[in-house]
N, C-alpha and C positions, 0 to 999 in steps of 0.2 A: 479594484476587485479580483483577485485570480483568475482564468477561464477555469484555475483546477477547483477540483474538488480535491484532497486526501483524506491514506487510510491512513491509521497504524492495528497490524494483525498484532497478535498478541499469544502467546503460549497456553495451557490457560491458567498459570500464575501467577498471571499478568507481563511480565515481561517482554516486551514489545520486539518481533524477531521479520518485519520486514516493514518496507512503506508501499502505500497508493498511492497512486494518480489516475483522476478520469478525466472528463470531458464534464464541465453541471449540466447536466440531464437531471428525467424526470426519473424512479427507482426505475419505474417501468420496463425505461432501456438498461439499467448498469449492466454493464460489458459486454455491452451490445455493438459496440465500438468505442473507441478510445479508456480503456484502458492499460492500466503500464505497472514495469516493478522498478523499485529500485534497486539498484545495480553498485556492485563494489568500487566499480569504474569510474563513476557517474553517469552512467548512461540511464537510459530509461527504457523495459525490453517490457516487447508488446508483444513476443512469441506463444504459444496455448504452454508449454510447457514451465512458462511464468504469471500465465493469468487464471486461467486454471484453473491451481489449485483454492483462489481465492472467486473464483465462483463457484467451489464448489462449495466451500467452506458458507455458504450466502445461500447456495442449495440449500444446508444441511439445518440451517442456522447460527453456523455459531460466528455467521456472521453481518452484523447491524450495519447499514448506512452513517443511521444518526449514530448511533452511540461508541461508534469506530472514526467517525469524521473527528478530523484535529487538522487545524492551521498550515498554514505555507508554512509560515512560519516556525510548528515544531517539527514539522516537519523534517526544517531544513537543520535545527536545531539537532532531532537523532542520528542523519546522518554524518554530519560533519563530524558528532562524537564517536561517531562509530568509525569514519575516516581515518580524526588523532589515532584514537585508538584500539586498529592493529589489530580489533576485538569484530567483527564483523557476526550480527548474532544467529542470521539461515539463511538460507539457499549465497552463495556469491553470485 
């Protein structure tokens, strides 16, 4: 089992625009540490500019830890598809 949980963040019409991962913690600890956004170059960023949008969505109720969780395989499939197509859907 992965040490991370993966999340797909979508536009309102359902198109996935970003993949995040977090350390497996309780929901009350979400965002306090160990949260990263996938970047086009293959790295994962935990900069404030990269994680604050997700935390804002979470606080507004526009992101749900259960509904938006995906498997590691699904996350890797999205990332692979985006990289191979040359079309990165969200912020690079």
